[in-house]
Backbone bond lengths (Angstrom), bond angles and torsions (degrees), N, CA, C in turn:
res aa  C-N    CA-C-N  psi(-1)  N-CA   C-N-CA  omega(-1)  CA-C   N-CA-C  phi
1 M - - - 1.448 - - 1.517 108.30 -
2 T 1.338 118.20 131.26 1.455 121.38 176.46 1.520 108.71 -77.83
3 P 1.359 117.87 160.12 1.454 119.54 -178.24 1.526 112.84 -59.79
4 D 1.320 117.96 -26.45 1.465 120.32 -178.04 1.521 112.59 -94.70
5 A 1.318 118.37 -0.41 1.462 120.98 -175.59 1.527 110.64 -68.15
6 P 1.314 116.73 129.34 1.458 119.30 -179.82 1.524 111.93 -68.07
7 T 1.318 115.26 143.99 1.458 121.59 170.81 1.529 105.38 -100.25
8 A 1.313 118.14 -148.50 1.470 120.05 177.99 1.529 108.68 -55.48
9 P 1.321 116.85 133.50 1.460 118.60 -175.31 1.527 111.76 -64.03
10 P 1.328 115.50 136.72 1.457 119.33 175.53 1.530 109.55 -77.23
11 R 1.302 116.49 166.06 1.461 121.32 170.28 1.524 106.12 -88.94
12 I 1.314 116.50 123.89 1.466 121.20 179.28 1.517 107.76 -117.01
13 E 1.326 115.41 125.61 1.456 121.49 -176.12 1.524 110.59 -131.86
14 P 1.331 117.05 148.35 1.467 119.37 172.43 1.525 109.73 -63.41
15 A 1.308 115.66 140.69 1.465 120.93 177.55 1.525 109.34 -91.95
16 T 1.320 115.12 152.34 1.464 122.45 175.89 1.524 108.32 -120.03
17 L 1.320 115.28 178.21 1.465 119.65 176.60 1.525 111.19 -57.04
18 N 1.330 117.23 -31.68 1.468 120.83 178.82 1.522 112.61 -66.23
19 D 1.342 117.14 -17.13 1.465 121.50 -179.26 1.530 113.24 -91.14
20 I 1.315 117.54 0.79 1.468 119.67 -178.95 1.529 111.96 -55.19
21 P 1.339 120.31 -44.12 1.469 117.83 177.59 1.534 113.37 -59.29
22 T 1.322 118.08 -34.80 1.466 121.30 177.99 1.526 110.07 -68.57
23 I 1.327 117.07 -41.82 1.471 120.52 177.80 1.515 109.83 -61.18
24 I 1.333 117.21 -43.65 1.466 121.31 179.12 1.536 110.18 -62.83
25 Q 1.315 116.82 -42.72 1.468 120.78 178.73 1.534 110.53 -59.39
26 L 1.322 116.93 -44.98 1.466 120.82 178.45 1.530 110.89 -66.31
27 A 1.330 117.12 -40.76 1.467 120.57 179.29 1.525 110.66 -63.28
28 E 1.322 116.87 -41.16 1.473 119.91 179.05 1.532 111.03 -60.03
29 A 1.312 116.97 -34.98 1.467 121.11 -177.82 1.530 113.05 -82.94
30 T 1.346 117.94 -19.43 1.465 120.00 -174.10 1.519 114.44 -111.54
31 W 1.329 118.35 -27.31 1.466 121.91 -170.41 1.526 111.89 -61.60
32 E 1.314 117.30 -55.82 1.464 120.55 -176.31 1.529 112.07 -64.20
33 P 1.341 119.58 -47.14 1.474 118.02 178.31 1.531 113.51 -61.13
34 T 1.322 117.02 -29.90 1.466 120.44 -179.69 1.525 111.42 -70.21
35 Y 1.329 117.33 -39.22 1.461 120.67 -169.51 1.523 115.71 -109.26
36 R 1.321 119.09 -5.92 1.471 120.34 -172.73 1.518 114.43 -58.86
37 F 1.328 118.30 -28.18 1.461 120.50 -179.49 1.531 112.24 -98.84
38 I 1.343 116.04 4.23 1.461 120.02 -174.56 1.526 111.96 -112.76
39 I 1.334 117.02 -43.31 1.462 121.57 -177.16 1.527 109.27 -130.74
40 S 1.326 115.81 167.09 1.464 120.53 -176.40 1.527 112.07 -70.89
41 R 1.317 115.48 158.22 1.469 121.84 177.16 1.536 109.72 -57.44
42 E 1.317 117.85 -40.17 1.465 121.47 -179.93 1.520 111.09 -63.11
43 Q 1.333 116.58 -42.28 1.456 120.43 179.33 1.526 110.82 -68.44
44 I 1.324 117.55 -40.60 1.463 120.89 176.54 1.522 110.07 -57.20
45 D 1.331 116.27 -50.33 1.466 120.69 -177.57 1.524 111.47 -63.03
46 Y 1.325 116.89 -43.08 1.465 120.59 -179.32 1.525 110.89 -62.77
47 M 1.322 116.12 -50.92 1.463 119.84 -176.57 1.524 110.94 -63.70
48 Y 1.314 116.73 -39.07 1.462 119.49 178.86 1.526 110.44 -60.58
49 R 1.330 116.20 -44.73 1.476 120.49 -179.93 1.530 111.40 -63.66
50 V 1.313 117.64 -32.02 1.470 120.94 -179.51 1.529 111.18 -76.60
51 I 1.317 117.70 -39.32 1.464 121.84 -169.90 1.525 113.41 -92.30
52 Y 1.329 118.69 -32.87 1.460 120.17 -166.44 1.524 115.40 -115.37
53 T 1.320 117.88 27.90 1.464 118.30 169.92 1.528 107.64 -81.86
54 P 1.326 117.62 156.78 1.465 118.53 175.91 1.533 112.13 -55.12
55 A 1.332 117.53 -41.61 1.473 120.34 -179.35 1.524 110.99 -65.01
56 S 1.332 117.62 -40.11 1.461 120.52 -180.00 1.526 110.97 -66.59
57 L 1.323 117.35 -43.94 1.466 119.74 179.12 1.524 111.27 -65.24
58 K 1.325 117.11 -38.19 1.470 120.43 176.46 1.528 110.04 -62.02
59 R 1.337 117.03 -42.89 1.468 121.73 178.57 1.536 110.03 -63.17
60 Q 1.341 117.23 -41.61 1.461 120.18 178.64 1.529 110.29 -60.56
61 M 1.320 116.80 -41.99 1.467 120.36 -178.41 1.529 111.85 -73.38
62 D 1.316 116.73 -48.31 1.464 120.68 -172.59 1.526 114.02 -81.37
63 E 1.313 117.16 -45.98 1.466 120.82 -172.39 1.519 113.75 -96.26
64 Q 1.328 116.44 -35.60 1.467 120.01 -176.60 1.523 112.09 -97.19
65 H 1.322 116.80 -0.01 1.470 123.76 174.72 1.529 113.70 58.26
66 H 1.344 115.82 37.22 1.456 120.04 173.42 1.524 108.21 -79.48
67 S 1.304 115.68 130.89 1.460 121.58 171.89 1.515 107.32 -95.57
68 F 1.315 116.42 131.82 1.462 122.02 178.17 1.520 109.04 -109.45
69 L 1.317 115.97 140.96 1.454 122.76 173.73 1.514 107.84 -120.03
70 L 1.320 116.13 136.76 1.462 121.84 175.30 1.517 109.08 -110.01
71 A 1.327 115.84 136.60 1.459 121.67 177.24 1.522 108.56 -108.33
72 Y 1.331 114.44 132.13 1.464 121.56 -179.95 1.521 109.19 -117.27
73 V 1.323 115.96 134.22 1.458 122.82 174.39 1.520 106.86 -118.31
74 Q 1.307 115.28 121.81 1.469 121.94 -177.34 1.529 111.00 51.23
75 G 1.338 114.86 41.30 1.457 121.59 176.03 1.512 115.84 81.09
76 E 1.330 117.92 -3.61 1.464 121.19 -178.44 1.528 110.21 -107.74
77 P 1.353 117.91 139.44 1.455 119.71 177.32 1.526 110.58 -63.38
78 A 1.331 116.43 131.72 1.462 120.36 -174.93 1.527 113.28 -131.10
79 G 1.331 118.05 -8.99 1.455 120.15 179.52 1.511 110.61 -177.16
80 F 1.327 114.98 169.13 1.456 120.11 178.04 1.520 110.17 -153.57
81 A 1.315 113.92 161.78 1.466 121.99 175.09 1.517 107.65 -142.59
82 S 1.335 115.85 156.11 1.466 119.92 171.95 1.521 108.85 -139.72
83 F 1.339 114.44 149.67 1.462 120.51 -178.18 1.520 108.87 -154.64
84 S 1.333 115.16 162.79 1.463 120.23 177.52 1.520 109.53 -154.73
85 P 1.349 115.90 161.14 1.467 118.56 176.49 1.525 110.72 -69.56
86 L 1.332 114.76 149.35 1.461 121.77 172.77 1.524 108.54 -100.07
87 P 1.326 117.81 156.93 1.466 118.52 171.60 1.534 109.30 -60.35
88 A 1.326 116.83 148.86 1.471 120.76 179.17 1.524 109.46 -56.41
89 D 1.352 116.96 139.70 1.458 119.65 178.37 1.528 110.51 -80.22
90 E 1.325 115.25 178.20 1.473 120.00 -176.09 1.523 112.76 -61.67
91 D 1.339 117.36 -22.79 1.458 121.01 177.63 1.523 112.17 -90.97
92 G 1.332 116.82 2.24 1.449 120.57 -178.74 1.510 113.78 82.88
93 G 1.353 116.89 7.07 1.463 120.42 179.25 1.518 111.81 -71.60
94 A 1.308 115.29 139.12 1.461 120.89 179.01 1.524 108.63 -95.14
95 G 1.320 115.88 121.98 1.445 120.02 -179.07 1.509 111.92 -123.53
96 Y 1.311 113.40 165.79 1.460 122.15 176.95 1.513 107.90 -128.61
97 K 1.325 115.47 157.30 1.456 120.62 177.01 1.518 109.21 -120.76
98 L 1.321 115.57 128.40 1.450 122.69 171.30 1.524 106.11 -83.77
99 H 1.319 117.12 112.45 1.464 121.45 -177.75 1.519 112.36 -87.42
100 K 1.326 115.73 -39.84 1.457 120.16 -173.63 1.525 109.47 -145.12
101 I 1.316 114.92 142.59 1.459 121.03 167.37 1.518 105.98 -152.57
102 Y 1.318 115.06 116.51 1.460 121.46 -177.38 1.517 108.93 -136.84
103 V 1.323 114.81 138.67 1.460 122.50 178.43 1.529 106.76 -127.75
104 L 1.322 115.66 137.96 1.462 119.27 177.76 1.529 110.08 -51.56
105 P 1.327 117.74 138.22 1.468 119.36 179.33 1.527 113.20 -53.69
106 T 1.317 117.62 -34.57 1.470 120.59 -179.72 1.522 112.84 -72.59
107 K 1.332 117.58 -12.73 1.472 121.63 -179.32 1.524 112.76 -110.08
108 Q 1.336 117.41 -0.63 1.459 119.98 -179.30 1.522 110.42 -70.35
109 G 1.326 115.70 150.18 1.456 121.37 179.76 1.516 113.90 81.50
110 Q 1.331 117.16 7.30 1.459 121.58 -178.95 1.528 112.82 -110.46
111 G 1.338 116.53 7.63 1.458 120.13 177.22 1.514 115.01 93.67
112 L 1.316 117.97 -0.67 1.464 120.36 -178.14 1.531 111.48 -64.66
113 G 1.330 116.91 -40.65 1.463 120.31 177.34 1.519 111.81 -61.29
114 V 1.337 116.43 -37.65 1.467 121.23 177.57 1.527 109.56 -61.88
115 H 1.320 116.82 -46.61 1.466 120.33 179.58 1.534 111.41 -62.40
116 L 1.320 116.80 -42.45 1.468 119.50 179.79 1.523 111.36 -64.00
117 I 1.321 116.97 -46.36 1.465 118.68 -177.62 1.522 110.75 -67.68
118 E 1.322 117.64 -35.68 1.472 119.68 176.14 1.523 110.81 -65.63
119 A 1.320 118.05 -37.03 1.470 120.84 177.53 1.526 110.49 -64.25
120 V 1.334 116.92 -40.20 1.469 120.51 177.12 1.526 109.80 -65.32
121 E 1.332 117.36 -46.30 1.465 121.06 179.69 1.529 110.78 -58.95
122 N 1.325 116.80 -45.06 1.467 120.53 179.94 1.523 111.61 -62.87
123 A 1.325 117.45 -43.05 1.468 120.81 179.12 1.526 110.49 -63.75
124 A 1.332 116.77 -41.77 1.471 120.24 179.20 1.526 110.62 -64.89
125 R 1.330 117.16 -43.44 1.471 121.14 177.79 1.523 110.86 -60.22
126 Q 1.335 116.65 -47.83 1.465 121.22 -178.51 1.526 111.76 -61.68
127 A 1.333 116.52 -27.62 1.465 120.65 178.79 1.529 111.51 -88.65
128 G 1.344 117.50 5.42 1.461 121.10 177.49 1.514 114.53 94.32
129 G 1.321 117.83 11.87 1.463 120.86 -179.47 1.520 112.32 -72.01
130 N 1.331 115.46 139.27 1.464 121.81 177.47 1.526 112.51 -99.04
131 F 1.341 116.37 -20.80 1.459 120.07 -179.08 1.518 109.70 -152.60
132 L 1.334 114.33 161.67 1.454 122.23 177.46 1.519 107.60 -127.98
133 D 1.320 116.34 123.19 1.463 122.76 177.16 1.516 109.78 -104.85
134 L 1.321 115.37 157.10 1.456 121.35 171.61 1.517 108.67 -152.51
135 N 1.317 115.14 156.85 1.462 121.87 170.76 1.513 107.21 -105.97
136 V 1.330 116.18 138.78 1.465 121.03 175.55 1.521 107.36 -141.04
137 N 1.327 115.70 136.18 1.459 120.30 178.48 1.522 109.27 -56.65
138 R 1.322 115.89 137.90 1.464 121.26 -176.00 1.525 113.29 -63.04
139 Y 1.328 117.81 -13.01 1.467 121.36 -179.90 1.528 111.69 -110.67
140 N 1.313 117.20 8.72 1.459 121.53 -176.74 1.535 109.51 -82.96
141 P 1.326 117.95 124.34 1.461 119.42 178.47 1.525 113.54 -61.73
142 A 1.335 118.55 -14.68 1.465 121.40 178.73 1.529 112.07 -65.16
143 I 1.315 118.52 -13.15 1.468 121.05 177.59 1.528 109.81 -53.44
144 A 1.319 116.86 -43.18 1.473 120.24 -179.42 1.531 110.91 -62.81
145 F 1.322 118.07 -39.02 1.475 122.14 176.38 1.526 109.59 -59.40
146 Y 1.330 117.02 -48.35 1.466 120.17 -178.86 1.528 111.18 -64.01
147 E 1.310 117.31 -39.57 1.466 119.55 178.49 1.526 110.78 -64.04
148 R 1.330 117.60 -40.39 1.468 119.67 176.73 1.516 111.43 -64.20
149 R 1.305 117.96 -25.59 1.462 122.69 179.64 1.525 111.20 -87.58
150 G 1.332 119.00 3.59 1.463 121.57 174.70 1.516 115.43 99.16
151 F 1.312 118.25 6.66 1.468 120.97 176.59 1.523 109.42 -83.49
152 A 1.337 115.28 146.40 1.462 121.43 177.49 1.522 109.11 -126.87
153 R 1.312 115.42 145.08 1.468 120.58 178.50 1.519 109.41 -67.65
154 Q 1.325 115.57 130.46 1.462 121.80 178.89 1.522 111.67 -100.72
155 R 1.342 115.26 -47.20 1.472 119.47 -178.40 1.529 109.12 -167.50
156 E 1.325 115.13 168.84 1.453 122.48 175.43 1.526 109.19 -98.83
157 V 1.326 116.25 143.19 1.461 122.06 175.00 1.524 108.61 -139.99
158 D 1.319 115.76 152.42 1.454 122.57 172.48 1.518 106.52 -116.89
159 V 1.325 115.85 111.65 1.462 122.28 -172.84 1.521 109.15 -102.57
160 A 1.328 115.74 121.94 1.464 121.00 178.14 1.528 109.50 -76.67
161 I 1.317 115.30 129.48 1.462 121.92 171.71 1.520 104.97 -129.46
162 G 1.326 115.37 98.68 1.456 119.90 -173.63 1.517 109.06 60.83
163 P 1.332 117.46 -131.92 1.470 120.04 -178.81 1.530 113.38 -83.64
164 Y 1.329 117.80 4.58 1.463 122.38 -175.09 1.530 110.57 -113.63
165 F 1.319 114.36 165.69 1.462 120.72 175.27 1.518 109.57 -126.45
166 M 1.340 114.87 140.15 1.454 121.34 168.43 1.525 106.07 -98.84
167 N 1.309 116.48 122.94 1.461 122.50 179.15 1.518 107.06 -94.24
168 D 1.332 115.51 98.40 1.456 122.03 -167.85 1.520 113.18 -114.98
169 Y 1.331 113.00 161.64 1.455 122.21 159.98 1.519 105.83 -102.07
170 I 1.318 115.96 144.48 1.457 120.20 163.72 1.512 105.43 -96.75
171 M 1.324 114.60 125.91 1.459 120.45 -179.97 1.526 108.16 -116.49
172 R 1.312 116.53 151.34 1.455 121.98 -177.17 1.517 110.74 -136.20
173 K 1.340 113.98 144.52 1.454 121.53 171.16 1.520 107.99 -128.18
174 E 1.307 116.18 127.57 1.462 120.71 174.55 1.527 107.61 -74.04
175 L 1.326 116.20 136.99 1.465 120.42 -178.20 1.518 112.12 -100.07
């Protein structure tokens, strides 16, 4: 079995405002382990406070039109993803952006990330999306996961988040 090979399929459901505490619980368990070797403790703490407060998640859902998906394994929340439509590109192509995908460290390597990303891809396709973009830190080992899933590096960007910068690749997958 490859590290990305799916095991028993998880239950993946759209999240609502009532699921914000579950999203926060999952973020608390995944955020620091994901970034501890990539960015400073100060940057981790700052970004977490900006992105994962109840008010911020509500704003992402209500105002920024982010759709969240929750993945459950044996009835327990084990991961989440969020995505939203992008403005039409110069060619009129309809794209989507994967904003977040996190899986509990204890559930990584069991195919849950594959199921989540496929659910996002399917939702984007059904909504008329031609491509899916994402940002990933240039030092994040998840780059290899995205490449195995068919994403290709498009360009480098440095994204300001408060006083910090995320040094990212923008990756794209045609749908």
